[in-house]
C-alpha positions as CSV (number, residue, x, y, z in Angstrom):
1,M,99.9,66.7,172.8
2,S,99.1,63.7,174.3
3,I,100.7,60.4,173.5
4,N,99.4,57.0,173.8
5,W,102.4,55.2,174.8
6,D,100.8,51.8,174.9
7,D,99.5,52.0,171.6
8,L,103.1,53.0,170.5
9,A,104.6,50.2,171.9
10,N,102.1,47.9,170.3
11,Q,102.8,49.3,166.7
12,A,106.5,49.4,167.4
13,A,106.6,46.0,167.7
14,S,105.1,45.3,164.0
15,Q,106.6,48.5,162.5
16,T,109.5,48.1,160.1
17,D,112.7,49.7,161.8
18,A,112.2,52.9,159.0
19,E,108.5,53.5,160.0
20,F,109.5,53.2,163.8
21,Q,112.6,55.6,163.4
22,T,110.2,58.3,161.6
23,T,107.5,57.7,164.2
24,I,110.0,58.4,166.8
25,A,111.5,61.0,165.1
26,S,108.2,62.9,164.8
27,L,108.0,62.9,168.6
28,T,111.5,63.8,169.8
29,R,114.0,66.1,168.4
30,M,116.0,63.4,167.3
31,S,116.8,62.7,163.8
32,I,116.2,59.0,162.1
33,T,119.9,58.7,161.6
34,E,120.5,59.3,165.7
35,I,117.4,57.0,166.4
36,D,119.0,54.1,164.2
37,Q,122.1,55.0,166.0
38,F,120.7,54.3,169.6
39,I,118.7,51.0,168.5
40,K,121.6,49.8,167.2
41,E,124.6,50.4,170.0
42,S,121.7,49.4,172.6
43,Q,120.7,46.3,170.8
44,I,117.0,47.3,172.1
45,T,113.7,46.4,170.5
46,N,111.4,49.0,168.9
47,A,108.8,48.1,171.5
48,N,111.3,48.4,174.6
49,A,112.7,51.5,173.1
50,I,109.0,52.8,173.6
51,K,109.0,51.6,177.1
52,V,112.0,53.6,178.1
53,L,110.9,56.9,176.6
54,K,107.5,56.4,178.1
55,E,109.3,56.0,181.6
56,I,111.4,58.8,180.7
57,N,108.2,61.0,179.8
58,D,106.4,60.0,183.2
59,A,106.1,62.7,184.9
60,A,104.6,61.5,187.8
61,A,107.4,59.2,188.6
62,S,110.3,59.9,190.9
63,N,113.8,59.7,189.1
64,T,114.4,56.7,191.4
65,A,111.1,55.0,190.5
66,K,112.1,55.6,186.2
67,A,115.6,54.2,187.0
68,D,114.2,51.1,188.4
69,A,111.7,50.6,185.8
70,I,114.2,51.7,183.1
71,A,116.4,48.9,184.4
72,N,114.0,46.0,184.2
73,I,113.4,46.7,180.6
74,D,115.8,44.7,178.6
75,N,118.9,46.6,177.1
76,G,116.9,49.9,178.6
77,V,119.8,50.9,180.5
78,N,122.0,50.6,177.2
79,F,119.4,52.8,175.4
80,L,119.5,55.3,178.1
81,V,123.2,55.4,178.0
82,S,123.4,55.7,174.3
83,L,120.9,58.5,174.3
84,A,122.6,60.5,177.1
85,H,125.8,60.0,175.2
86,R,124.3,62.7,172.7
87,I,123.6,65.3,175.2
88,V,127.3,65.0,177.0
């Protein structure tokens, strides 16, 4: 399945939190409750959360390039740390 991350980012800015959480839940293995928790903990906007997920999904980028890109997204690192806490 090919995901148009730019379209998702544009939609995320206008979606309600519930609509956004449903969209992300359909693309990931995360529950709506988990997504809500990650957003609140990291204080990231919906559009910026999509930008972080896009960077994580970028198969062509090195881990260093991904880290640099995420560091430049407002609250991107906070969001990534919240996601990491789910794994560990």
